[in-house]
LUMKOLZA-763038 format. One line per 4 residues: for each residue x, y, z of C-alpha. Coordinates in Angstrom, 3 decimals, m for minus. Example, Ala and Ser with C-alpha at 12.3 -4.5 7.8 and 13.67 -1.06 7.14 Angstrom:
! LUMKOLZA-763038
12.300/m4.500/7.800 ~ 13.670/m1.060/7.140 $
***
This chain:
! LUMKOLZA-763038
m142.492/m168.345/m22.370 ~ m142.291/m164.734/m23.510 ~ m139.011/m162.844/m23.303 ~ m139.465/m160.117/m20.625 $
m136.583/m158.060/m22.032 ~ m138.611/m157.258/m25.143 ~ m140.923/m155.184/m22.930 ~ m138.085/m152.816/m21.995 $
m138.387/m150.985/m25.330 ~ m142.072/m150.263/m24.745 ~ m143.061/m146.729/m23.682 ~ m143.907/m146.288/m20.006 $
m147.553/m146.373/m18.960 ~ m149.101/m143.774/m16.671 ~ m149.822/m144.924/m13.128 ~ m153.317/m144.230/m11.746 $
m153.406/m141.237/m9.380 ~ m154.938/m143.311/m6.548 ~ m152.068/m145.787/m6.640 ~ m149.476/m143.016/m6.885 $
m151.025/m141.222/m3.905 ~ m151.085/m144.426/m1.840 ~ m147.428/m145.177/m2.591 ~ m146.368/m141.622/m1.740 $
m148.373/m141.770/1.515 ~ m146.742/m145.091/2.454 ~ m143.277/m143.669/1.764 ~ m144.048/m140.582/3.860 $
m145.238/m142.752/6.758 ~ m142.119/m144.946/6.570 ~ m139.922/m141.837/6.582 ~ m141.828/m140.460/9.582 $
m141.374/m143.709/11.525 ~ m137.662/m143.733/10.711 ~ m137.261/m140.153/11.937 ~ m139.193/m140.866/15.139 $
m137.084/m143.977/15.763 ~ m133.949/m141.905/15.258 ~ m135.126/m139.407/17.862 ~ m135.592/m142.100/20.502 $
m132.510/m144.200/19.781 ~ m128.825/m143.677/20.341 ~ m126.631/m142.528/17.518 ~ m124.009/m145.266/17.865 $
m121.431/m143.449/15.736 ~ m121.655/m140.359/17.912 ~ m121.429/m142.415/21.118 ~ m118.300/m144.242/19.932 $
m116.717/m140.994/18.774 ~ m117.383/m139.218/22.074 ~ m116.080/m142.167/24.134 ~ m112.847/m142.370/22.162 $
m112.313/m138.603/22.474 ~ m112.769/m138.750/26.243 ~ m110.323/m141.666/26.554 ~ m107.619/m139.745/24.671 $
m107.835/m136.895/27.215 $
***
């Protein structure tokens, strides 16, 4: 079995543009879905903070 740590000293190889574009598109879509989910869900930290402030008054 070859030692995988010997490959760490090797120079980095360039990634094909098609693969790079696909990965960046997938990351952008995941970020979009996370932002949309945040818009339609409750911010639990804010809810707890506002409830505790109202109870103190």
